[in-house]
Structure formats: C-alpha cells, structure tokens
C-alpha positions in Angstrom: -33.1 11.2 -30.7 -32.4 9.3 -33.9 -32.6 11.3 -37.1 -35.5 10.3 -39.3 -34.3 11.3 -42.8 -31.2 12.3 -44.7 -31.3 15.0 -47.4 -29.5 14.7 -50.7 -29.2 17.2 -53.6 -28.8 15.4 -57.0 -27.8 16.8 -60.3 -29.6 15.2 -63.2 -30.8 15.8 -66.7 -34.1 17.4 -67.6 -35.3 14.2 -69.2 -34.7 12.2 -66.0 -36.4 14.8 -63.8 -39.4 15.0 -66.2 -39.7 11.2 -66.2 -39.6 11.0 -62.5 -42.2 13.7 -62.0 -44.5 12.0 -64.6 -44.2 8.8 -62.6 -45.0 10.6 -59.4 -48.0 12.3 -60.9 -49.4 9.0 -62.3 -49.1 7.4 -58.9 -50.8 10.4 -57.2 -53.6 10.4 -59.7 -54.1 6.6 -59.3 -54.2 7.0 -55.5 -56.7 9.9 -55.6 -59.0 7.9 -58.0 -59.0 5.0 -55.5 -59.7 7.3 -52.6 -62.6 9.0 -54.4 -64.1 5.6 -55.4 -63.9 4.3 -51.8 -65.5 7.4 -50.4 -68.4 7.1 -52.9 -68.8 3.5 -52.1 -68.6 3.7 -48.3 -70.0 7.2 -47.4 -73.7 6.9 -48.0 -76.5 9.5 -47.8 -77.8 10.0 -44.3 -74.7 8.7 -42.6 -73.8 10.6 -39.4 -70.8 13.0 -39.5 -69.0 10.8 -36.9 -69.5 7.7 -39.0 -68.4 9.5 -42.2 -65.3 10.8 -40.4 -64.5 7.2 -39.2 -64.8 6.0 -42.8 -62.4 8.7 -44.1 -59.9 7.9 -41.3 -60.1 4.2 -42.2 -59.5 5.0 -45.9 -56.4 7.2 -45.0 -55.1 4.3 -42.9 -55.6 1.9 -45.8 -53.8 4.3 -48.2 -50.8 4.5 -45.7 -50.6 0.6 -45.6 -50.8 0.4 -49.4 -48.0 2.9 -49.7 -45.8 0.8 -47.3 -46.5 -2.3 -49.3 -45.8 -0.6 -52.6 -49.4 -0.9 -53.9 -49.4 2.9 -54.1 -46.3 4.8 -55.1 -46.7 7.5 -52.6 -44.7 10.7 -52.7 -41.7 11.3 -55.0 -39.4 10.6 -52.1 -41.3 7.3 -51.4 -40.9 6.3 -55.1 -37.2 7.0 -55.2 -36.6 5.4 -51.8 -37.9 2.0 -53.1 -35.8 2.4 -56.2 -32.7 3.1 -54.1 -33.3 -0.1 -52.2 -33.7 -2.0 -55.5 -30.6 -0.4 -56.9 -28.5 -1.3 -53.9 -29.7 -4.9 -54.1 -29.1 -5.1 -57.8 -25.5 -4.0 -57.3 -24.9 -6.3 -54.3 -24.4 -3.2 -52.1 -27.4 -3.7 -49.7 -25.5 -4.8 -46.6 -23.9 -3.4 -43.5 -20.8 -1.3 -44.2 -18.2 -0.1 -41.7 -18.3 3.5 -40.7 -16.0 5.6 -42.9 -13.4 7.9 -41.3 -14.8 11.1 -40.0 -15.4 13.7 -42.7 -15.1 11.3 -45.6 -18.8 11.1 -46.6 -20.1 14.6 -45.8 -18.5 16.6 -48.5 -20.5 17.2 -51.7 -19.5 16.2 -55.2 -17.1 13.5 -56.4 -14.0 12.4 -54.5 -10.8 14.3 -55.0 -8.9 13.3 -58.2 -12.0 12.4 -60.2 -13.8 14.6 -62.8 -17.5 15.2 -62.7 -19.6 12.4 -64.3 -21.2 15.1 -66.4 -20.9 18.9 -66.4 -23.7 21.2 -65.3 -25.3 23.0 -68.2 -25.4 22.2 -71.9 -24.5 18.7 -72.7 -24.7 17.5 -69.1 -26.9 17.9 -66.0 -29.2 20.9 -66.3 -31.4 20.4 -63.2 -31.1 19.6 -59.5 -33.5 18.0 -57.1 -33.7 17.5 -53.4 -34.4 14.1 -52.1 -35.1 12.8 -48.5 -34.3 9.2 -47.8 -34.8 7.3 -44.5 -31.7 8.1 -42.5 -30.4 4.5 -42.3 -30.9 4.1 -46.1 -29.1 7.3 -46.8 -26.2 6.3 -44.6 -26.0 3.0 -46.4 -25.8 4.9 -49.7 -23.0 7.0 -48.4 -21.0 4.1 -46.9 -21.5 1.9 -50.0 -20.2 4.6 -52.3 -17.2 5.3 -50.1 -16.0 1.8 -49.6 -16.7 0.7 -53.2 -14.6 3.6 -54.5 -11.9 3.7 -51.8 -9.1 1.7 -53.6 -9.7 3.5 -56.9 -9.8 6.9 -55.3 -6.5 6.3 -53.4 -4.9 5.0 -56.6 -6.1 8.1 -58.5 -4.6 10.3 -55.8 -1.3 8.4 -56.2 -1.6 8.9 -60.0 -2.2 12.6 -59.6 0.9 12.9 -57.3 2.9 11.4 -60.2 1.3 13.0 -63.2 -0.8 15.9 -61.9 -4.6 16.1 -61.8 -5.1 17.0 -65.4 -6.8 20.2 -66.6 -10.3 19.1 -66.0 -9.8 18.2 -62.3 -7.4 21.2 -61.8 -10.1 23.6 -63.0 -12.8 21.9 -60.9 -10.6 22.1 -57.8 -9.7 25.7 -58.5 -13.3 26.7 -58.8 -14.1 25.0 -55.5 -11.2 26.6 -53.7 -11.6 30.1 -55.2 -8.3 30.0 -57.2 -8.2 31.8 -60.5 -8.5 29.4 -63.4 -5.4 30.9 -65.0 -3.2 29.9 -62.1 -4.7 26.4 -62.1 -3.9 26.1 -65.8 -0.3 27.3 -65.3 0.2 24.8 -62.5 -1.2 21.9 -64.6 0.9 22.9 -67.6 4.1 22.6 -65.5 3.6 18.9 -64.8 5.2 16.3 -67.1 2.7 14.9 -69.7 1.4 11.5 -68.8 2.0 8.8 -71.4 -0.9 7.1 -73.1 -0.6 4.0 -71.0 -0.8 6.1 -67.8 -3.9 7.9 -69.2 -5.6 4.6 -69.8 -4.9 3.4 -66.3 -6.4 6.7 -65.0 -9.5 6.1 -67.1 -9.9 2.6 -65.8 -9.6 3.9 -62.2 -12.1 6.6 -62.8 -14.6 4.1 -64.1 -14.4 2.2 -60.7 -15.4 5.3 -58.7 -19.0 5.2 -57.5 -20.5 8.3 -55.8 -23.7 8.9 -54.0 -24.9 10.9 -57.0 -24.2 8.0 -59.3 -26.3 5.7 -57.2 -29.1 8.1 -56.8 -29.3 8.9 -60.5 -29.4 5.2 -61.3 -32.2 4.8 -58.8 -34.1 7.8 -60.3 -33.8 6.2 -63.7 -35.1 3.0 -62.2 -38.0 4.7 -60.5 -39.0 6.5 -63.7 -38.9 3.2 -65.6 -35.7 3.8 -67.4 -33.4 1.6 -65.3 -32.8 -2.1 -64.9 -35.6 -4.2 -63.4 -35.2 -5.4 -59.8 -33.1 -8.6 -59.6 -35.2 -11.4 -58.2 
C-alpha cells in the first residue's frame, strides 16, 4: 500500500513559527466564519433533522473542495504543502528526480562536511515543528535537495580530506557520534591550517548546499507571507 504522507521535523526561529501559526489561525477563523454564515443561511427553522444533516454534509464537502482549490487555507500542513510546491517551482526544482543511492536521503541534518545553517538556541533556531507532506511531494523535496547539493557535498568532502573539517564541523560530528569534544578539538588542531584561498573555496561550496530543512524553512516563510511570491 502506498504511503500517504511523509513526516519532517524542521528547526526554525520563533518568529517564523509565530508567523506561520498566525497565518494558520487566520485561515481557520475565515473558514469557520464562512461555515457559520452558510449554516445560518441554509438551515431554516422547521427543517427536518435529515434535511439539516444533508445541508451540513454539503457544506463540509464544499469546504473540502475549497481547501483543495486554495480558496481556504486548510490546516497548517495544507498551508505549508502549497508553499512547498510554490518554492520548488520558484527554484526550478519541481520535476522528476532520479532515486538517490540507498541511505542518502534518510539521515537527519545537513550532509557530512557542512556546518548547520544556524545553531539551535540563542542566535539561531530556537523552535522545532513537525510537518506532514504528501508522500510524493516529500520525496521530491528529498531528491531535489540531494541532487542539487551532490557535487558541492562531494567537493567539500574532498576539501575536508585535504584540510580537515574545521572546528565547527568537527564538534558537530563529535556530538553526533558521542565523541568527547576535547578529542575532536585535538584532532582538528593536528591538521595543517588551510590558506585563505582554500577557506574561500570552502565557503563557496557550502553556499551551494541545499538541504530539506533549507527548502522547508523557505516554504514556511513563503506560507507566512515572508518569502518570495510565486513565480507566474
């Protein structure tokens, strides 16, 4: 049986989460007002219980159709789902992608060799949210992120083999693997220092890495009204 949805966990700022929740509440309030108005209009005094139930059922069906067409925002997942589709189109990534090698898209976080886009806590991402996307859309997000970043990630891995990961990535990897930070720092300190030109190349490569989290955060900003408008 085909899977219906794919769950993501996204790190984001408090401001982004508040803005998305505010958009979701506005859409929910607007939908509820419409439903209340239709019920007052169509359910009249003296109407039989069966007839009133049929009216309510018809209203629910109309709400479902209006959610599908985007006239109503729907749930928070619905709102972000539409924004993810728009974000993929805006970036030219809304297409069929080859299947990545097994195990390459299931691991959380950024690819090996790249630092987090922002730290958790003060000065970075302070909140997390869970998000359910239609399975095919979630799979497209994962594949697009993998293939868009593949060459840059491989080049970063080559760079790390030559110059070392750097302290930021070394500490990140140590925390993930349960290695004491002191050992990671000692290992990083034993590597030759990369010249400025090599550091600039590394920064250029890092800027080309696109993760599922990057895509979803951009879509969340778009859904909250903080991102770019949909490209015609």
